[in-house]
C-alpha positions, 0 to 999 in steps of 0.5 A: 584684176584684183588691187591686193593680189597686185599689192601682194606680189609688188611688197612679198617680191620685193622683200624676197629680192630684198634678201628676206624669207617669206613663209606660205601664207596661213589664213592670209597672213604673211610671215617674213624674216627681213635682213637687218639693215633692210629693217633699219632702213624701213624702220621695222624689226626684222620679224614681221607678219603682214596681211593684205586684207582687213580684219587679221588679228596680231598682223600688219594690214598692208594697203595702198597708202600705208607708210611702208608700202609707200617706202618700197614703191619710193625705193623702187622709183629711185632704183633702176630695178630693171632686169633681164632674164631667161626661160630655158625650160623648153623643149622645142622639137614640136613633130607635124607643127603645121597640122597642129597650127591648121586645126589651131584656127579658124579662117571663115573666108579663106584656106590654109596651105603649107609652103612648099620647103618651108621649115621651122625656125627656132627664133628668141622672142621677148616679153616685156614687164612693166610695173606702173604706179597707177593714180586715179584722180577724181573727187578722191585720189586712189593708187595702185601698182599695175604689172603689165606683160607686153609681147615685144614681136607682136606688140600686144599685151599678154597674160603674165600669169600663165607665164609665171606659173609655168616659167622658171626664169634664169639669169643665164642665156642657154640659147645665145646662138639663137638670133631674135625674132623680127618685130611684126607690128614695127619696122626696127629691130628688137632692141633698137632706140625707137622700139621701147617708146613705141611699146610704152605707148601701146602699153599706156593704151592698154592700162584701161583694158587691164584695170578692168572692173576696178575701172568699171566699178569707180566710173559708175560711181563717179557717174552716179554722184554726179547725177546726185550733185546735178539733181541737188544743184538743179532743184536748189537754183531752180527754186531761187529762179522761181522765187525771183520770177514770182517776185517780178511778176508782181514787182513795179518798174523800178525793180524789175531791172533788178530782178531781172538781173538777178535771174541772170546772175541765178543762171550763170552761177548755176552753169559755173557749179555745174561746170564745177562739179563736171570737173570734180568727178571727171576721171584723169588716170595717170601713169608712172613706170616704175621699172621693167623686166625683159624676159627672153623664150626660144618659139618656133616659128613656120611661115604659112600661106592663108589664100582665097580666090581674090587674095593671099598672103605669108604670115609667121605662125609661132608655137610657144613650147612653154605654154604648149599653144599656138599664138594667134594671128596679129590683127592688121587693123586693132593689133591684137591676136586672134584664132578667129581671123579673116582675110581682106581682100588686100592681103590684111588679116583682121577680126570680124569686128575690124571689117567694113561693111560687106559689098552687097553686090560682089561680097568682097570683104574688106578691113577698116584700113581699106575702108576707103574702097567700100562706098555707098550706093546714093540710092539706097545707102548701102555699101557698095565696094568700088569693083562692082559699084556703077558710077553715073556719066551724068552726075558722077553719083556711085550707085549699086547695079540695082539702082543705075539711073536713080541717082539724079532722078528727082531734080538732079538729086538721088531718088528717095523711094516712098512707100507704095514704090518699088523699095530698095533692096534691104527696106522691104517689110519684115515679120513681127518675130515677137522680140519686141517693138522694132522700127525700120531704118536704113542699113547704113545708120540704123535709127534715122528712119521715115517710116515706122514697120507695119506690124504684120498678123501674129502667128499662132504656135501652129502657123509659126511652127509650120514656117520654120519648117520651110527649107531655105534656098541656101542652108548652113552648116553651122552658126558662130556667134561671137559676143564682144563687149569691147565693140558693144556688139554680138555678131553671128556668122553662117558657115558653109563648108568652112566659108562665111556666107552671111553675117548679121550683127546687133548693137546697142545703141541710144535708140534700141537694138540696130540690126545691120546684115550682110547675106546674099538675100536682095530684100533682107527683112532684118537689114536696118532694123531697130528693136526696142530692147526689152528689161534686164531680166528679159534681154538676154532671152530677146537676143537669143531669139534674134540669134535663133531666128537668123539660124532658122533662116538658113535651116540650122536648129539650135545644136548647130548654134556655136557660142563664143565671147571675147575677153581682152582680145581673146576668143573664148567658147561657151555653151550659152550666149553672153550678152554684154554687160553694158546692155543691162545697165539699167541707164542704157535701157533708159536711153535706149527706151527713151530713143526708141519711143523718139524714133517711133514718133518721128515715123509717124510724122 
């Protein structure tokens, strides 16, 4: 998001609303003619030349904090300035809508079916544009105007720029006989008194994501200043402490009490100063709602059934005749729509990142709302759902089928397998794939480990190539890879006959790149591994190596890998893997390297 664009949109839009004439920009300068009463009220001449970037001659440079901008903001705050508009320039006829919907979605673990007799329905959907005044307060205060668009029926944020560029906003409703569509996210009528407070709360939670680079740049700057001030204060008080300690070593008994009290005072003052610095660089975000506008648009709804062997659900799917797109299905966990969605065993729809760990026994998929139905084996700590777990009649602990009876094998406690004994599934040794150091860890919580991975014999190019030619027992059709910066994960799905048969996720942690895998292999070599990340230049190639290795395990060449990245809840395709920017942050890598070394040292004990 561009701050100047938001300010430019606010100022010029308000000038037009006040009756002014605004010429198209020339060399980034906007020429305006304001009504005389408006110019007199603002204390400026009627003819103006505005610029929103510095360095423009013969133009007034407008920026946040400028007197005219503050005047406009204050007028907007005092006026209700709320509005209601209608989008009438749409064609509602959409033949073969079900076929269009079926092609639009990817359902890795389910299939979509048409409902016999289901008809298309034209309903009135609504957008709500909320204009916030955002104050970012830390060591200094920064203010900006943030326009945020929310889908009233879905309760999630949308991109308003696409709508504004395409729609014609009218003051009259040409579809007065069309009923409003029901809310998906709230059991209320669209314009009931409880709807807008709830929508406003959802909008507030979306502000951080909408600020995007503005917020991340500011947070990075504050972290850097905090580190510098911490280092300065620690150096200063360390010098004071060392000086007093030298004097204390030479002091007599009559002076020791005074010097020891001085040491305590230095430590107390240092702690107080550090807390003050923490407070100084702590970022606080204050929001003030300036105004809002409700935009109504007719859309076409059709009910479809999403079904798999153990569950089914009927959902409303919407066709947007303005943007000519099928709107995404809303995730029941995070409330954000998506075009790739999975069906939970209890009939919930969820993104892959919003699923609970998959059961290692029956491979059932549960979303995070149903996470209480997925327990862990008391012996191997792998996820087991309530349908597959074995409850011990003696101790009452839950285990997977493989470890029945081991839950009280060590003096009433669960058996903890050690090197040389039979290993639980998922804890066997893995060969060195040449992608950096790695450490074995339990799948439930990668990094907390008792044994370092023993290095395997290095393969020559010839033997490695021959290894890759071995055909696996299960072959996939293609590999779907999603890079999700919000979840700090890269997740890959093996798809066979339009169904997900294996999933592997890589997460950047403070101890390295942790791997979790849910597949059919009882002794998966990658489940629970922690890798040492490479440096900034090499980490992308390292992760690509992980993905390609996963594809080779299921007999898929590189051309069968499909890359996607998730941005603000929307899935975008790509030709190569986009590693989350946070993985390349030098401080993140430094913490991961230190944590990995500490983990490695603990494994040696």
